[in-house]
C-alpha positions as CSV (number, residue, x, y, z in Angstrom):
1,M,-25.3,-9.7,2.9
2,E,-25.8,-9.0,6.7
3,V,-29.3,-7.9,7.6
4,G,-29.4,-4.3,7.9
5,K,-26.3,-3.6,6.0
6,T,-26.7,-1.5,2.6
7,L,-25.0,-3.0,-0.5
8,H,-23.0,0.0,-0.5
9,Q,-21.7,-0.5,3.1
10,E,-21.0,-4.2,2.2
11,E,-18.7,-2.9,-0.7
12,L,-16.9,-0.5,1.3
13,D,-16.4,-3.0,4.0
14,Q,-14.9,-5.5,1.4
15,A,-12.7,-2.9,-0.2
16,K,-11.4,-1.7,3.3
17,E,-10.5,-5.4,4.0
18,V,-8.2,-5.3,0.9
19,L,-6.2,-2.4,2.3
20,N,-6.3,-4.2,5.8
21,Q,-4.7,-7.3,4.0
22,L,-2.1,-5.2,2.2
23,L,-0.7,-3.8,5.4
24,E,-1.0,-7.2,7.2
25,A,0.9,-8.9,4.3
26,Q,3.7,-6.4,4.7
27,E,3.9,-6.8,8.4
28,K,4.1,-10.5,8.1
29,G,6.4,-10.6,5.0
30,D,3.6,-12.7,3.3
31,I,4.0,-12.1,-0.3
32,E,1.3,-14.4,-1.3
33,L,-1.4,-12.2,0.8
34,F,0.4,-9.1,-0.7
35,S,-0.1,-10.6,-4.3
36,M,-3.8,-11.3,-3.6
37,C,-4.5,-7.6,-3.1
38,F,-3.6,-6.5,-6.8
39,H,-4.8,-7.2,-10.2
40,H,-2.1,-9.2,-12.1
41,T,-2.0,-7.5,-15.6
42,G,0.0,-5.2,-17.6
43,D,-2.4,-2.3,-16.8
44,L,-1.6,-2.3,-13.3
45,L,0.1,1.0,-12.3
46,N,2.1,1.7,-9.1
47,V,4.1,4.8,-8.0
48,G,6.4,4.8,-5.0
49,T,8.1,7.5,-3.0
50,D,11.3,7.5,-4.8
51,I,11.9,9.0,-8.5
52,D,12.9,5.6,-9.8
53,E,9.8,3.9,-8.2
54,Y,7.2,3.8,-11.2
55,W,5.9,0.4,-12.2
56,A,3.8,-0.3,-15.1
57,G,2.4,-3.8,-15.0
58,W,2.3,-6.6,-12.4
59,K,5.4,-8.4,-13.2
60,P,8.1,-5.5,-12.8
61,F,6.0,-4.2,-9.5
62,F,6.0,-8.1,-8.2
63,S,9.6,-8.5,-8.9
64,Y,10.7,-5.4,-6.9
65,M,8.0,-5.9,-4.1
66,K,9.0,-9.6,-3.4
67,Q,12.2,-8.6,-1.8
68,M,10.8,-5.3,-0.1
69,V,7.9,-7.2,1.6
70,T,10.1,-9.9,3.0
71,L,12.4,-7.4,4.2
72,R,9.6,-5.5,6.1
73,K,8.5,-8.7,8.0
74,G,8.0,-7.9,11.7
75,L,7.7,-4.2,11.2
76,K,4.5,-2.5,12.6
77,I,2.5,-0.8,9.8
78,S,-0.8,1.0,10.7
79,S,-3.3,3.2,8.9
80,K,-5.3,6.1,9.7
81,N,-7.8,8.4,8.1
82,T,-8.8,5.8,5.5
83,K,-11.5,7.1,3.0
84,I,-13.0,4.9,0.5
85,N,-15.6,5.9,-2.2
86,I,-17.3,3.4,-4.3
87,S,-18.8,4.2,-7.8
88,E,-22.4,4.5,-8.7
89,H,-22.2,1.0,-10.4
90,G,-20.4,-0.6,-7.4
91,D,-17.2,-1.8,-9.5
92,V,-14.7,0.9,-8.9
93,A,-13.4,2.2,-5.6
94,W,-10.9,4.9,-4.9
95,Y,-9.1,5.3,-1.6
96,S,-6.7,7.4,0.4
97,Q,-5.1,6.7,3.8
98,L,-2.1,7.8,5.9
99,I,0.3,5.0,6.9
100,D,2.5,5.0,9.9
101,T,5.5,2.5,10.0
102,C,8.8,1.9,11.7
103,I,11.8,0.8,9.3
104,E,15.3,0.2,10.0
105,T,18.3,2.0,8.9
106,K,21.8,1.0,9.9
107,G,20.3,-1.6,12.3
108,N,18.3,1.3,14.1
109,P,14.6,1.7,14.0
110,F,13.2,4.8,12.5
111,R,9.5,6.0,12.7
112,L,7.9,7.5,9.8
113,E,4.3,8.8,10.1
114,G,2.0,10.0,7.6
115,F,2.9,8.3,4.4
116,R,0.3,9.1,1.9
117,H,-1.4,6.1,0.1
118,T,-3.9,6.5,-2.5
119,G,-5.2,4.3,-5.3
120,V,-8.0,2.7,-7.3
121,M,-9.5,-0.8,-7.0
122,E,-11.6,-2.6,-9.3
123,K,-14.1,-5.2,-8.5
124,I,-12.9,-8.3,-10.7
125,D,-14.7,-11.7,-10.5
126,G,-16.3,-10.7,-7.2
127,H,-13.2,-9.5,-5.5
128,W,-11.9,-6.0,-5.1
129,K,-8.3,-5.7,-6.5
130,I,-6.0,-2.6,-6.6
131,V,-5.3,-1.4,-10.1
132,Q,-3.4,1.7,-9.4
133,S,-1.7,2.9,-6.2
134,H,0.5,5.8,-5.1
135,T,2.6,6.5,-2.1
136,S,4.2,9.7,-1.2
137,V,5.8,11.3,1.9
138,A,5.3,14.9,3.0
139,I,8.6,16.5,3.5
140,D,9.4,17.4,6.9
141,E,12.6,17.4,9.2
142,E,12.2,13.8,10.1
143,V,11.9,12.6,6.5
144,E,14.9,14.8,5.5
145,E,16.9,13.2,8.3
146,F,15.9,9.7,7.1
147,K,16.9,10.6,3.6
148,H,20.4,11.9,4.7
149,E,20.7,8.5,6.5
150,L,20.0,6.5,3.4
151,I,22.6,8.8,1.4
152,L,25.3,8.2,4.0
153,Q,24.4,4.4,3.8
154,D,24.9,4.3,0.2
155,H,28.4,5.9,0.4
156,N,29.6,3.5,3.0
């Protein structure tokens, strides 16, 4: 531990690094780095933005995300308003953050800002691992326009 840093601050820094690695992995299309951020058990829970994006367990989540992470390679992803809390015992953390990203639809970039990303991490064998996460999107005109584009793509 660095001199002058509290144990609590050290835990916060380590937990934040996991969230930074998660975004970096998606920008680089690095499925191995992405995988290192999560606990690989049947108890893992991930909820996405779409109605069918609910994964209980590492295997189904990883199976889906392998393709998604690869497709996102090269897209800029940034976070803001990241807030992390550490439990009194220092082995559980919960977080929230806003994610800004640019994705492609029909070959054209589309900027989405303010994805809400929340979750829980557990300190396992000395390393923070995500054990539950949830992403959601606040509905506004930009999101509705994007959803309309996706529906049109599905019907073409």
